[in-house]
N, C-alpha and C positions, 0 to 999 in steps of 0.2 A: 828222540832224534835231534841231532844238532842242526843248526842253520846250514852248515856246510853240507851235511848229508841230505837235507831237504832240497837244497839248490842242485846238488848232483842228481838227485832223483828226478827233479823237474827237467834238467838238461837231458838226461837219458830218455825221458818220455818224449821230449821234443824231437830228439834224434829219431826215435822210433816212428813218430808221426811223419817226419820229413821223408824217411825211407818209404813209408807206406804211400805217401803222395807220389814218390818217384816211380813206384811199381804199379800204381793204380791204372794208368793208361793201358797197361798190358792186359788188364782184366775187362776191358770195355766190351769184348764180344760176349762174355758170360753175363756181365752185369747190366749192360745197356747204358746209353749216354746219360739218361736222366739220373740214374743211381750214381754214376761216376761224378756228375756235377754235385749232387747232394753230399757225397762222401768227401769230395774235395773241399767244398765250402765248410763243412763241419770240421774237418781236420785243420784248415787254416784258421778258423775261429778258435779252436782248441789251442793252437800254437800261440795265437795272440793273447788268449787268457793266461796261458802259462808264463808268457813274457811279462804280463802285467803283475802276476804274482811274484815273479822273480824281482822285479823292480821294487815292489812294496817290501819284500823281505830284505833287500839290500839297503834300503833307506834307513838311516839312523832313527831310532825312536825319539820322538819329541818329549815324551813323558814316560815314566816308569809306572806300570800298574802293579798292583799287589798280586796279580794272578800267577806270576812265575815263581812265587815263593813256595 
């Protein structure tokens, strides 16, 4: 997988999570407010984690390891 493909995969996953967050309030009757809060927090944390991974991947490497050979 190339860097571009990985970044695209991350972006698509983030879009999916954001869409999930948009539709989550509609599920409150079935799930209950506590579960909604947990799912919302988990999804927002996951988005933050993905954004951190994106930033790390986009940063130029300071050194070249022999692992890519």
